[in-house]
PARO-267155 format. One record per residue (C-alpha): residue in one letter; x, y, z; residue number from 1. Coordinates in nm, 3 decimals, always signed. Example, Ala and Ser with C-alpha at 12.3 -4.5 7.8 and 13.67 -1.06 7.14 Angstrom:
<rec><type>a</type><u>+1.230</u><v>-0.450</v><w>+0.780</w><seq>1</seq></rec>
<rec><type>s</type><u>+1.367</u><v>-0.106</v><w>+0.714</w><seq>2</seq></rec>
This chain:
<rec><type>x</type><u>+1.598</u><v>+4.099</v><w>-0.172</w><seq>1</seq></rec>
<rec><type>x</type><u>+1.434</u><v>+4.424</v><w>-0.271</w><seq>2</seq></rec>
<rec><type>x</type><u>+1.065</u><v>+4.482</v><w>-0.200</w><seq>3</seq></rec>
<rec><type>x</type><u>+0.991</u><v>+4.433</v><w>-0.570</w><seq>4</seq></rec>
<rec><type>x</type><u>+1.179</u><v>+4.101</v><w>-0.573</w><seq>5</seq></rec>
<rec><type>x</type><u>+0.991</u><v>+3.992</v><w>-0.262</w><seq>6</seq></rec>
<rec><type>x</type><u>+0.646</u><v>+4.056</v><w>-0.411</w><seq>7</seq></rec>
<rec><type>x</type><u>+0.748</u><v>+3.892</v><w>-0.740</w><seq>8</seq></rec>
<rec><type>x</type><u>+0.861</u><v>+3.579</v><w>-0.551</w><seq>9</seq></rec>
<rec><type>x</type><u>+0.537</u><v>+3.581</v><w>-0.349</w><seq>10</seq></rec>
<rec><type>x</type><u>+0.337</u><v>+3.612</v><w>-0.671</w><seq>11</seq></rec>
<rec><type>x</type><u>+0.511</u><v>+3.304</v><w>-0.810</w><seq>12</seq></rec>
<rec><type>x</type><u>+0.449</u><v>+3.106</v><w>-0.490</w><seq>13</seq></rec>
<rec><type>x</type><u>+0.079</u><v>+3.191</v><w>-0.512</w><seq>14</seq></rec>
<rec><type>x</type><u>+0.065</u><v>+3.077</v><w>-0.873</w><seq>15</seq></rec>
<rec><type>x</type><u>-0.026</u><v>+3.418</v><w>-1.013</w><seq>16</seq></rec>
<rec><type>x</type><u>+0.103</u><v>+3.562</v><w>-1.338</w><seq>17</seq></rec>
<rec><type>x</type><u>+0.148</u><v>+3.933</v><w>-1.385</w><seq>18</seq></rec>
<rec><type>x</type><u>+0.174</u><v>+4.174</v><w>-1.674</w><seq>19</seq></rec>
<rec><type>x</type><u>+0.511</u><v>+4.343</v><w>-1.658</w><seq>20</seq></rec>
<rec><type>x</type><u>+0.424</u><v>+4.595</v><w>-1.930</w><seq>21</seq></rec>
<rec><type>x</type><u>+0.119</u><v>+4.722</v><w>-1.739</w><seq>22</seq></rec>
<rec><type>x</type><u>+0.309</u><v>+4.717</v><w>-1.407</w><seq>23</seq></rec>
<rec><type>x</type><u>+0.580</u><v>+4.942</v><w>-1.552</w><seq>24</seq></rec>
<rec><type>x</type><u>+0.318</u><v>+5.186</v><w>-1.683</w><seq>25</seq></rec>
<rec><type>x</type><u>+0.150</u><v>+5.198</v><w>-1.340</w><seq>26</seq></rec>
<rec><type>x</type><u>+0.484</u><v>+5.242</v><w>-1.161</w><seq>27</seq></rec>
<rec><type>x</type><u>+0.551</u><v>+5.545</v><w>-1.381</w><seq>28</seq></rec>
<rec><type>x</type><u>+0.227</u><v>+5.687</v><w>-1.235</w><seq>29</seq></rec>
<rec><type>x</type><u>+0.342</u><v>+5.611</v><w>-0.881</w><seq>30</seq></rec>
<rec><type>x</type><u>+0.136</u><v>+5.292</v><w>-0.831</w><seq>31</seq></rec>
<rec><type>x</type><u>+0.356</u><v>+5.027</v><w>-0.672</w><seq>32</seq></rec>
<rec><type>x</type><u>+0.246</u><v>+4.669</v><w>-0.721</w><seq>33</seq></rec>
<rec><type>x</type><u>+0.205</u><v>+4.391</v><w>-0.974</w><seq>34</seq></rec>
<rec><type>x</type><u>-0.078</u><v>+4.393</v><w>-1.226</w><seq>35</seq></rec>
<rec><type>x</type><u>-0.232</u><v>+4.047</v><w>-1.194</w><seq>36</seq></rec>
<rec><type>x</type><u>-0.524</u><v>+3.989</v><w>-1.433</w><seq>37</seq></rec>
<rec><type>x</type><u>-0.838</u><v>+3.880</v><w>-1.249</w><seq>38</seq></rec>
<rec><type>x</type><u>-0.688</u><v>+3.952</v><w>-0.907</w><seq>39</seq></rec>
<rec><type>x</type><u>-0.590</u><v>+4.316</v><w>-0.866</w><seq>40</seq></rec>
<rec><type>x</type><u>-0.439</u><v>+4.602</v><w>-1.061</w><seq>41</seq></rec>
<rec><type>x</type><u>-0.179</u><v>+4.689</v><w>-0.797</w><seq>42</seq></rec>
<rec><type>x</type><u>-0.120</u><v>+4.368</v><w>-0.599</w><seq>43</seq></rec>
<rec><type>x</type><u>+0.125</u><v>+4.441</v><w>-0.320</w><seq>44</seq></rec>
<rec><type>x</type><u>+0.100</u><v>+4.232</v><w>-0.001</w><seq>45</seq></rec>
<rec><type>x</type><u>+0.375</u><v>+4.442</v><w>+0.160</w><seq>46</seq></rec>
<rec><type>x</type><u>+0.146</u><v>+4.745</v><w>+0.186</w><seq>47</seq></rec>
<rec><type>x</type><u>-0.206</u><v>+4.603</v><w>+0.150</w><seq>48</seq></rec>
<rec><type>x</type><u>-0.352</u><v>+4.403</v><w>+0.441</w><seq>49</seq></rec>
<rec><type>x</type><u>-0.610</u><v>+4.233</v><w>+0.220</w><seq>50</seq></rec>
<rec><type>x</type><u>-0.349</u><v>+4.120</v><w>-0.034</w><seq>51</seq></rec>
<rec><type>x</type><u>-0.131</u><v>+3.985</v><w>+0.247</w><seq>52</seq></rec>
<rec><type>x</type><u>-0.417</u><v>+3.795</v><w>+0.412</w><seq>53</seq></rec>
<rec><type>x</type><u>-0.532</u><v>+3.646</v><w>+0.080</w><seq>54</seq></rec>
<rec><type>x</type><u>-0.172</u><v>+3.542</v><w>+0.007</w><seq>55</seq></rec>
<rec><type>x</type><u>-0.137</u><v>+3.376</v><w>+0.348</w><seq>56</seq></rec>
<rec><type>x</type><u>-0.472</u><v>+3.203</v><w>+0.301</w><seq>57</seq></rec>
<rec><type>x</type><u>-0.395</u><v>+3.087</v><w>-0.052</w><seq>58</seq></rec>
<rec><type>x</type><u>-0.065</u><v>+2.936</v><w>+0.065</w><seq>59</seq></rec>
<rec><type>x</type><u>-0.222</u><v>+2.793</v><w>+0.384</w><seq>60</seq></rec>
<rec><type>x</type><u>+0.020</u><v>+2.979</v><w>+0.611</w><seq>61</seq></rec>
<rec><type>x</type><u>+0.018</u><v>+2.978</v><w>+0.987</w><seq>62</seq></rec>
<rec><type>x</type><u>+0.091</u><v>+3.323</v><w>+1.130</w><seq>63</seq></rec>
<rec><type>x</type><u>+0.219</u><v>+3.368</v><w>+1.485</w><seq>64</seq></rec>
<rec><type>x</type><u>+0.236</u><v>+3.719</v><w>+1.629</w><seq>65</seq></rec>
<rec><type>x</type><u>+0.468</u><v>+3.825</v><w>+1.910</w><seq>66</seq></rec>
<rec><type>x</type><u>+0.519</u><v>+4.164</v><w>+2.077</w><seq>67</seq></rec>
<rec><type>x</type><u>+0.849</u><v>+4.193</v><w>+1.885</w><seq>68</seq></rec>
<rec><type>x</type><u>+0.727</u><v>+4.076</v><w>+1.542</w><seq>69</seq></rec>
<rec><type>x</type><u>+0.558</u><v>+3.795</v><w>+1.355</w><seq>70</seq></rec>
<rec><type>x</type><u>+0.647</u><v>+3.460</v><w>+1.204</w><seq>71</seq></rec>
<rec><type>x</type><u>+0.479</u><v>+3.280</v><w>+0.913</w><seq>72</seq></rec>
<rec><type>x</type><u>+0.508</u><v>+2.918</v><w>+0.812</w><seq>73</seq></rec>
<rec><type>x</type><u>+0.325</u><v>+2.682</v><w>+0.582</w><seq>74</seq></rec>
<rec><type>x</type><u>+0.055</u><v>+2.462</v><w>+0.733</w><seq>75</seq></rec>
<rec><type>x</type><u>-0.229</u><v>+2.233</v><w>+0.632</w><seq>76</seq></rec>
<rec><type>x</type><u>-0.565</u><v>+2.405</v><w>+0.588</w><seq>77</seq></rec>
<rec><type>x</type><u>-0.877</u><v>+2.238</v><w>+0.719</w><seq>78</seq></rec>
<rec><type>x</type><u>-1.056</u><v>+2.321</v><w>+0.396</w><seq>79</seq></rec>
<rec><type>x</type><u>-0.822</u><v>+2.296</v><w>+0.097</w><seq>80</seq></rec>
<rec><type>x</type><u>-1.114</u><v>+2.364</v><w>-0.140</w><seq>81</seq></rec>
<rec><type>x</type><u>-1.170</u><v>+2.708</v><w>+0.012</w><seq>82</seq></rec>
<rec><type>x</type><u>-0.868</u><v>+2.820</v><w>+0.218</w><seq>83</seq></rec>
<rec><type>x</type><u>-1.008</u><v>+3.178</v><w>+0.231</w><seq>84</seq></rec>
<rec><type>x</type><u>-1.322</u><v>+3.060</v><w>+0.411</w><seq>85</seq></rec>
<rec><type>x</type><u>-1.114</u><v>+2.843</v><w>+0.645</w><seq>86</seq></rec>
<rec><type>x</type><u>-0.892</u><v>+3.141</v><w>+0.730</w><seq>87</seq></rec>
<rec><type>x</type><u>-1.187</u><v>+3.375</v><w>+0.793</w><seq>88</seq></rec>
<rec><type>x</type><u>-1.352</u><v>+3.117</v><w>+1.019</w><seq>89</seq></rec>
<rec><type>x</type><u>-1.028</u><v>+3.062</v><w>+1.215</w><seq>90</seq></rec>
<rec><type>x</type><u>-0.990</u><v>+3.438</v><w>+1.268</w><seq>91</seq></rec>
<rec><type>x</type><u>-1.349</u><v>+3.483</v><w>+1.387</w><seq>92</seq></rec>
<rec><type>x</type><u>-1.328</u><v>+3.178</v><w>+1.618</w><seq>93</seq></rec>
<rec><type>x</type><u>-1.002</u><v>+3.307</v><w>+1.770</w><seq>94</seq></rec>
<rec><type>x</type><u>-1.159</u><v>+3.650</v><w>+1.829</w><seq>95</seq></rec>
<rec><type>x</type><u>-1.458</u><v>+3.485</v><w>+1.998</w><seq>96</seq></rec>
<rec><type>x</type><u>-1.224</u><v>+3.285</v><w>+2.220</w><seq>97</seq></rec>
<rec><type>x</type><u>-1.039</u><v>+3.603</v><w>+2.319</w><seq>98</seq></rec>
<rec><type>x</type><u>-1.371</u><v>+3.766</v><w>+2.403</w><seq>99</seq></rec>
<rec><type>x</type><u>-1.468</u><v>+3.472</v><w>+2.626</w><seq>100</seq></rec>
<rec><type>x</type><u>-1.129</u><v>+3.469</v><w>+2.799</w><seq>101</seq></rec>
<rec><type>x</type><u>-1.158</u><v>+3.840</v><w>+2.872</w><seq>102</seq></rec>
<rec><type>x</type><u>-1.514</u><v>+3.798</v><w>+2.997</w><seq>103</seq></rec>
<rec><type>x</type><u>-1.647</u><v>+4.049</v><w>+2.747</w><seq>104</seq></rec>
């Protein structure tokens, strides 16, 4: 799959709809990404950390990082009504646990 096909498939999984006409205009200007009304004018989770984290949160993904790469899989969120808040809380709690383990 090309990068464009990947982000289009991710957009569908997230339930977004995009404006192809606007996306083509933006691509002609060198802006790579999908134009999703109400979300972002150049949505591209391959190059934007925020887009990728929101996508993972929206789809309730579990991300595991290794020294050689990362793996993502679907999981159940603790708070289905607000998966973004649940993801932020999980990140902050994990950072606090790392701090305590390191004695910082």
